[in-house]
C-alpha positions in Angstrom: -99.0 -83.2 103.9 -97.1 -81.0 101.5 -94.4 -82.5 99.3 -95.8 -86.1 99.2 -96.8 -86.1 95.5 -93.6 -84.2 94.7 -91.6 -87.0 96.4 -93.4 -89.7 94.5 -92.8 -87.9 91.2 -89.1 -87.4 92.0 -88.5 -91.0 92.9 -90.4 -92.1 89.8 -88.3 -89.8 87.6 -85.0 -91.0 89.2 -86.0 -94.7 88.8 -87.0 -94.1 85.2 -83.6 -92.4 84.6 -81.8 -95.3 86.1 -83.8 -97.9 84.1 -83.3 -96.0 80.9 -79.5 -95.9 81.4 -79.5 -99.6 82.2 -81.5 -100.5 79.1 -79.2 -98.5 76.8 -76.7 -100.7 74.8 -73.0 -100.2 75.2 -71.4 -97.6 73.0 -70.5 -99.0 69.5 -66.8 -99.5 68.7 -65.2 -96.6 66.9 -64.9 -96.6 63.1 -61.1 -96.5 63.3 -60.9 -99.9 65.0 -63.4 -101.4 62.5 -61.2 -100.2 59.6 -58.1 -101.7 61.2 -59.8 -105.0 61.6 -61.0 -105.1 58.0 -57.6 -104.1 56.8 -56.0 -107.2 58.3 -58.0 -109.5 56.1 -56.5 -110.1 52.7 -58.4 -108.9 49.7 -59.7 -111.5 47.4 -61.8 -111.2 44.3 -64.5 -113.3 46.0 -65.1 -110.4 48.4 -66.4 -108.3 45.6 -70.2 -108.6 45.5 -71.7 -109.8 42.2 -74.2 -106.9 42.2 -73.1 -103.5 43.4 -75.4 -101.6 45.7 -77.2 -98.6 44.4 -75.9 -95.3 45.7 -77.7 -94.0 48.8 -80.1 -91.1 48.4 -79.9 -88.1 50.6 -82.9 -89.3 52.5 -81.3 -92.6 53.2 -78.1 -90.9 54.4 -80.1 -88.7 56.8 -82.1 -91.6 58.2 -78.9 -93.7 59.0 -78.9 -94.6 62.6 -76.7 -92.5 64.9 -74.4 -93.7 67.6 -76.1 -94.9 70.8 -75.9 -92.4 73.8 -73.6 -93.2 76.6 -75.6 -94.8 79.4 -73.2 -93.8 82.2 -74.6 -90.3 82.8 -78.1 -91.6 83.1 -77.1 -94.3 85.5 -75.0 -91.9 87.7 -77.8 -89.3 87.7 -80.6 -91.7 88.6 -78.7 -93.9 91.2 -76.9 -90.9 92.6 -80.1 -89.0 93.0 -81.8 -91.9 94.8 -78.8 -92.3 97.2 -78.8 -88.6 98.0 -82.6 -88.8 98.7 -82.1 -91.8 101.0 -79.3 -90.1 102.9 -81.4 -86.9 103.3 -84.3 -89.0 104.6 -82.0 -90.6 107.2 -80.5 -87.5 108.6 -83.4 -85.0 108.2 -86.6 -86.2 109.9 -89.2 -84.2 108.1 -87.8 -85.4 104.7 -87.9 -89.0 106.1 -91.5 -88.6 107.1 -92.5 -87.3 103.7 -90.8 -90.3 102.0 -92.5 -92.7 104.4 -95.9 -91.2 103.7 -95.2 -91.1 99.9 -93.8 -94.6 99.5 -94.6 -96.8 102.5 -98.1 -95.6 103.6 -99.7 -96.7 100.3 -98.4 -100.3 100.8 -99.4 -100.4 104.4 -102.9 -99.1 103.7 -103.6 -102.0 101.3 -103.4 -104.6 104.0 -106.5 -105.7 105.9 -107.6 -103.7 108.9 -107.1 -105.3 112.3 -108.0 -104.4 115.8 -104.3 -103.8 116.4 -104.4 -100.9 113.9 -107.3 -99.3 115.7 -105.4 -99.7 119.0 -102.2 -98.2 117.6 -104.1 -95.3 116.1 -105.8 -94.6 119.5 -102.4 -94.9 121.3 -100.8 -92.4 118.9 -103.7 -89.9 119.2 -103.6 -90.1 123.0 -99.8 -89.7 123.0 -100.0 -86.7 120.8 -102.7 -85.1 122.9 -100.6 -85.6 126.0 -97.4 -84.4 124.4 -98.3 -81.5 122.1 -95.5 -80.6 119.8 -93.8 -84.0 119.9 -91.7 -84.9 116.9 -92.0 -88.0 114.8 -89.0 -89.9 116.1 -89.9 -89.3 119.8 -93.5 -90.4 119.0 -92.2 -93.6 117.3 -89.8 -94.4 120.0 -92.2 -93.6 122.9 -94.7 -96.1 121.6 -92.3 -98.6 120.3 -93.7 -98.6 116.8 -92.1 -99.1 113.4 -91.5 -96.2 111.0 -94.0 -97.3 108.5 -96.8 -97.9 111.1 -96.2 -94.5 112.7 -96.2 -92.7 109.4 -99.4 -94.5 108.3 -101.4 -93.7 111.4 -100.2 -90.1 111.8 -101.0 -89.5 108.2 -104.5 -91.0 108.6 -105.1 -89.0 111.8 -104.1 -85.8 109.9 -106.4 -86.6 107.0 -109.2 -87.2 109.5 -108.5 -83.7 111.0 -107.7 -85.1 114.4 -104.1 -83.9 114.5 -102.0 -81.4 112.6 -98.3 -81.3 111.9 -95.6 -78.7 110.9 -92.0 -78.5 110.1 -89.7 -77.4 113.0 -86.0 -77.3 112.0 -85.2 -80.8 110.8 -88.2 -82.3 112.6 -91.8 -83.0 111.8 -94.0 -82.2 114.9 -97.6 -83.1 115.8 -100.3 -81.7 118.0 -104.0 -82.4 118.6 -106.6 -80.4 116.5 -108.6 -79.7 119.6 -106.2 -76.9 120.5 -107.4 -73.3 119.9 -105.5 -70.7 117.8 -103.6 -69.3 120.8 -102.4 -72.7 121.9 -101.4 -73.6 118.4 -99.4 -70.4 118.0 -97.6 -71.0 121.3 -96.7 -74.6 120.3 -95.5 -73.6 116.8 -93.4 -70.8 118.3 -92.4 -71.9 121.8 -90.2 -68.9 122.4 -91.7 -67.2 125.4 -90.7 -66.7 129.0 -87.7 -68.6 130.2 -87.0 -70.3 126.8 -86.9 -66.9 125.1 -84.5 -65.6 127.8 -82.2 -68.6 127.4 -82.1 -68.3 123.6 -81.4 -64.5 123.8 -78.5 -65.0 126.3 -77.0 -67.8 124.2 -77.4 -65.8 120.9 -75.6 -62.9 122.6 -72.7 -65.2 123.7 -71.8 -66.1 120.1 -70.1 -69.3 119.0 -68.4 -69.8 122.3 -71.7 -70.3 124.1 -72.2 -70.7 127.8 -72.2 -73.6 130.2 -75.2 -74.5 132.2 -73.7 -73.1 135.4 -73.2 -69.7 133.7 -76.7 -69.8 132.4 -78.1 -70.4 135.9 -76.2 -67.6 137.3 -77.3 -65.1 134.7 -81.0 -66.2 134.7 -81.3 -67.0 138.4 -83.3 -70.2 137.9 -83.0 -73.7 139.3 -81.0 -76.5 137.7 -84.1 -78.6 137.2 -86.0 -75.8 135.4 -83.0 -74.9 133.3 -82.4 -78.5 132.3 -86.1 -78.9 131.3 -85.9 -75.8 129.0 -82.5 -76.8 127.6 -83.9 -80.2 126.7 -86.9 -78.6 124.9 -84.8 -76.1 123.0 -82.3 -78.7 122.0 -85.1 -81.1 120.9 -86.5 -78.3 118.7 -83.0 -77.8 117.1 -82.8 -74.2 118.4 -79.6 -74.7 120.5 -76.6 -77.0 120.0 -73.5 -77.9 121.8 -70.6 -75.4 121.6 -67.2 -76.7 120.4 -65.3 -75.7 123.5 -67.3 -78.0 125.9 -70.0 -80.6 125.8 -71.6 -78.8 128.8 -71.7 -75.5 126.8 -74.6 -74.5 124.6 -75.0 -72.0 121.8 -77.8 -70.8 119.7 -78.1 -72.7 116.4 -78.7 -71.1 113.0 -82.4 -72.2 113.2 -82.7 -70.8 116.7 -81.3 -67.4 115.7 -83.8 -67.3 112.8 -86.7 -68.1 115.2 -85.4 -65.5 117.7 -85.4 -62.9 115.0 -88.9 -63.9 113.9 -90.1 -63.7 117.5 -88.7 -60.2 117.8 -90.4 -59.1 114.6 -93.7 -60.4 115.8 -93.3 -58.4 119.0 
């Protein structure tokens, strides 16, 4: 899967940046304060050293230690980057899957193999074969598995060449490798027939969108069929709710991009 090693290097760099900032000592007090403190003490002859120090050479002056850098920018950069990465992984599925494969899968793979692992992998493969184009969250919820377990087995199946995955909007989708080129193309770009017609009508309606009743009247299809295609388009992030009503739909930015790509291919 693309981006796994990049994610590992990015997390390592952010952690190193945070640790470097944490290990830096606090900034040294300013010279003005130190002069003031020394000036408060009365001068006595005993303070004068018996043997005066030799004058510093130019090399000694150049090698004098400089002030320590401020650790705050390093801490803010490292911790802030890690928090941003975590939030992105929560709200964008394909980023979350990459982070799971990059960080969790190596830990899960070290444990001993059990019959339960073989059973889960078989269940996942069968579920993907029966639901081509399913995205990661739906696969996880449909089988009742944890994030790490799902990421571990889907990654293993992909490495074995039994499934393949691709980015679709904010989702990571999976399908069986037994599909031929035509079937793969149709799954990757599902805009055909009724779905293509729905997206074209919604794109033409602009930001106001259309309610499902208006869509049925324009396309002359049944409520059940329309609801099925609406669910699929919404699951693929190609349409979204319009602001004027929860029953109204409009084409998303990603849906408009896919529609334009479909027209180009035609």
